[in-house]
N, C-alpha and C positions, 0 to 999 in steps of 0.2 A: 444631829439631834433636831427634832422639829421645833419650830418657834411656838411658844405658848401664848395664846390670846385669852383674856378674860372677857366674856360677854356678860357684863353686869347690868341686866335689864330690870324691868319692873312690870307692873300689871298693865302698862300702856305700851311701851316699847319693849316687847317681850324678849327674854333672853334667847329664845329660839329664833326669833326674827333676826337678831343681831348675829347669832352664830351662823345661820344659813346664809346671810348676806356676806359675811366674811369669807366663808368657804367658797361661795360662788365667785367672789372677786379674785380669789387667789387659788384657783383649782389645781395648779401644778406645784404649789408650794406645800411642803410637809408642815402641817399645822396640828397643834393640839389646842382645841377650843374648849375652855371650861365655861360653864354657865352658872350664874348667880342671880337669884330672884330677890330684888329689894322690895320693901313693902308699899312704896308709893303707888297709887294714890289712896289706898285703903288707910294708910297712915300718912297724914299730911307731911310735906317736906318742911324743913326748917333749918336753922343754922346748926352746923356741926363744927365744933372748934371754931376756926377763923373763917370758914367758908359759909356761903348762904345757900338756901334752897337745895338742901341735900337730903338723901334718904339712906338709912343704914348707919352703922357705927364704924368708927375708925378701926376698932379691933377686928370687926368682920371683914373689912376691906383689906387690911394688912394680911390677914390669914389667906384670903382668896388670891392675893397678888403674889404669893411666894413663887418665885421662878418665872413670873409672867413678864414678857417683853412689851406687850401691847394690851391696853385696857380700853374697851369700847363700852361706853356707859351713858346713861342720861342723868342719873342722880347720885352716883356714888361720891362720897366726900373724898376729894383728892387734896388732902391737907398736908401741911408741912411734916407732921408726924408720919403720915402714910408714905409720903415720898422718901423720907429719911429711912424708913424701915424696908423699902423695896428697891434695892440697888440694881436689880435687873430691868426695871421699868424704863422704857425709852420713849414711848408714845402713848398719849391719852387722847382718845377721840370722844368728845362730848356731843351727844346727839341733840343739841339744843342750839337756839340762835345765839346764846351767849354762855360761855363756860363759867358761870357764877359759882359752881360747886368745885372749882379747881383753884388752888392758890397758885396764880401764875408766876409770882415772884419766886416762890419756892421751887416750882417746876423748872424755871429757867436756871436757878442756882444748881439744881441737880441734873441739868442737861436733859430734861424730859420735854419733848415737844407736845404742845397741846393744840388740838384742832377742835373746831366747832362745826355746826351745820346751819349756816345762815340761810334764811328763807324756807326752812323745812315746813313751817306751818303758816306761811304768809297767806296762801289762798284760803285756808280754813278760817284763819282769824279775820280776814277781810269779809268773808261770808257771814261770820258771826256778828261782826260789826253792823253789817246791813240788817241782819235779823233783829238786833237790839234797836236800831234806829226805827225800823218799821213797826216793831212791837210797841215801842214807847210812843211813837208818833200817833198811832191809831188805838192806843189803850187796849191792845189785844189781850194780855193776861187778865186785866181787870174785867173786861167784858166777858171773857170766857168763864171766869169764876162766877160772875153774877148769873150768867145763863145757866150754869150747872146748878146753881141754887134756886133756879126757877124764876129769876128776875129778868124780864124782858126790858132791857134798857133802851127804850125808844127815845128817851131824852138825849141819847148820844147823837141823834140826828139833828138836834137843835143847833142854831148858829153858835151859841156860846160854848157848847160842849163838843162839837165835832173836832176831828183830829187835824194833824198837820200833813200837808202834801210835801213830797220830795220834789216833784215836778214844779219848777218855778221858784223853788226856795233857794236861798243862799246857804251853802253848807261849808263850814270851815274845818280844815284838817290841820292839826298841830302835829307835824311830822310827816315826811313823805319818803319813807323807805320802801322796803319790799311789800309791806302791808298797805301803807297809805297810798302808794301808787295804784294798787289794785282797787282800793276803795274809790279813788278819784275816777277811774274808768267806769266803774259800776254806777256811781252817782251821776256822771255825765250822761250815761246811756238812759238814766231815768229822768233826765231833764233838769237836773240841778245846775245852778251856777256855783262853781267850786273855788274857794279861796284856800291857799296853803301858806302856813307859816313854818318855814324850816330854813334856818340861816345857812345850811350846808347845801341847799339845792338852788341852783340858778333858775331864772325864769325859763331859759331855753330848754331845760330838762323837763319842763311840764308839758311839752309837746302841744301847746295851745289848748290844753284841756282845763287848765286852772290858772289862777292869778296868784303870784307870790306877793305876800303882803306882811305887814308887821302884826304882832300879836294883838295889840290894842285895836288896830283896824279890823282884824278878823273877828274879834269878840263883838265889836260894835255893829258889824254888818251881817253876821251870820244868824240864821234862825236855828240852825243845828250845828253844834260843835262836837267834834270827835277827836280823841287823843290817840296818837300813834308815835309818841316820842319815847326814847330810851330814858331810863331813870339814871340821872347823874346828879352830882351836887348842885348843878345849875338848874336842873328841871324839877327837883324835888319841891313839892308844894307850889308848882307854877300856876295852878288854878285855885286861888283862894277867894276870900270874901271880896277883895277889890276887883278881881277879874270877873267873878260871877255878877257882881253889881254892874259891871260894864257891858254885860251881855244884854241883848234886847229882851224886854219883858215878853214872857211866853215862849222862851227858847227851850231847846232840848240839849242836854249834855250826855255824851256817851264816852265810856272809857273801857277799852279792851287792852290797854297797854300795861300800866303798873299802878297799883292803888295809891302809892305815895306821891303820885303826881298831883293829886287832888285833895283839897280839904273837904272831907265828906260831911263834916258837921255844917260847914257853910252851905253845902248843897242841900242838906236837909232843911236848913232854915229857909233857903230860897224857895224850895218846894212848898213848905208850909205857908209862906207868905204869898205864894202865887207868882213870884217873879220868874221862876222856872216852871215851864209847862210839865216837864218830865225829865227823867234820867234813866239811862241804861248802863249797868255796870257788870263787868265780868271779873273785876279785880278789886282788891280791898287793901287798906293799910295793914290790917291784921287778917290772916287767913288760917282757918275760917273765921268769919266775924263772930264775936261773942253772941250767944243766943239771945241776950237781952239788948243787943245793939238797936238803937232807935231807927237806924236806917232800914232794918228789916221790916219795920212796920210803917214806913213812910209812904203815903199814897203817891202815885205817879211814878213809882220806880219799877223798872224791870231788872231783876237780879238773877245772875247765873253764877255757878261756883267755879270760876276760873277754868272754863272748858272751851274757850274760843278756839284753841289750837288742837282740840281733840277730834281726830278722825282716823280711821284705819289707814287711809292713804298717807297721812302724816307719819304714822308709825313706820310704815314701809319706806317712805322717803328718807326719814331720819336714819334708819338702819343702812340704807343704800349709800347715803353720803358718807357715813362713818366707815363703812366697809371699803368704799373707794379710796379713802385716805389710807386705810390699812394696807390695801393693795399697792398703792404708790410707795409707801414706806418699805414694804417687803421687796419691791422691785428696784429700790434705790432711786425713785423718781421724786422730783420736788413735790412737797405737799401743797395742796391748793388752798386750804382754809386754816393754816397754822397761825395762831395768834402770838406766838413767840418764835418767829423764824430764826432768830439769832442763835438758837441752840443746835441748828442742823444746817449743814451745807447742801445746796442743791446738787442732786445727783449722787449723794452718798449712798453707797450700796448697803443693803441689809447684811449684818454680820451674824453668822450662826452662833448659837449659844456655846461658846468655848471658854469664856472668861467672865469675870465679874465686872460690873460697872466700876468698881473701885480701881481695878487694874487698868481699865481703858481710859478712865477720866471722862469728864463731861464732853459732850459733842458741841463744838462751836464753829 
């Protein structure tokens, strides 16, 4: 009997992309691939039961996963209830940098391996970061809007009103992973002096392109600060009033990482007072922001709706990474991006659908 795979895509990583990638990765394997279309991003993601940033309902996913051995998805909620109701499930491939829509503890308890797609949107997010830096530094959206209204802002060429150069400026990056490292290379090419604060990255890893330093030193020296850190209990709210006050007057703050890293009210106050020159944000503590959010009307901001990682190439790359993991699992090869490897032994061969998970027991 063929193995059954669920391609639970959405309007970005399309179900058809996932299905085609899986079939291309395992052309000699008898597969049945079901497709499911989830409503994101037309309907914003959010918490579903105990998992975050998910799309669709538990009932919908339970129904779709009946008899399924492998689920490939970006946003489907893989909750404790879903896992308990789907005894045939053995592998979930989440096409995101972090599998936040999967309950990893419950998956491990049920013997279900969970994979993710690290770096899938690193290049796109790095490019969007540069776009926000440039747009905010040179007031591009504001001047564009004024010109369309018929206002020729010649005063923008005055000494007091002209923008910020990247060339010759000191730019501080908080976080130096797949995205941050690309931003470093681009900023260096544009002539910036780059500082990095990342306690997990040694100076040697910066390849002479940047200087590793403390957060306080970075804030004090940088004209432009951009965030690329993961959201953890330690990093939540890491840029608040104290940190913004420590930044140089006339600085620029950019965040394409996670909204909860920053106190946005403190940013708004600093923009209103003139302490900050500008800000560029792609992420927010509440998504979407409330229509009456003061941030949406704050001068000096460049705002985009969490689209830094959105490109067609990203969708294809995400599908390919997940499909490659599916192929490895079907061939009995070790998984490359498994976040709970304790549930599977390297080299374990794929077993045809001849018995239930309850009879086999969890894989360890």
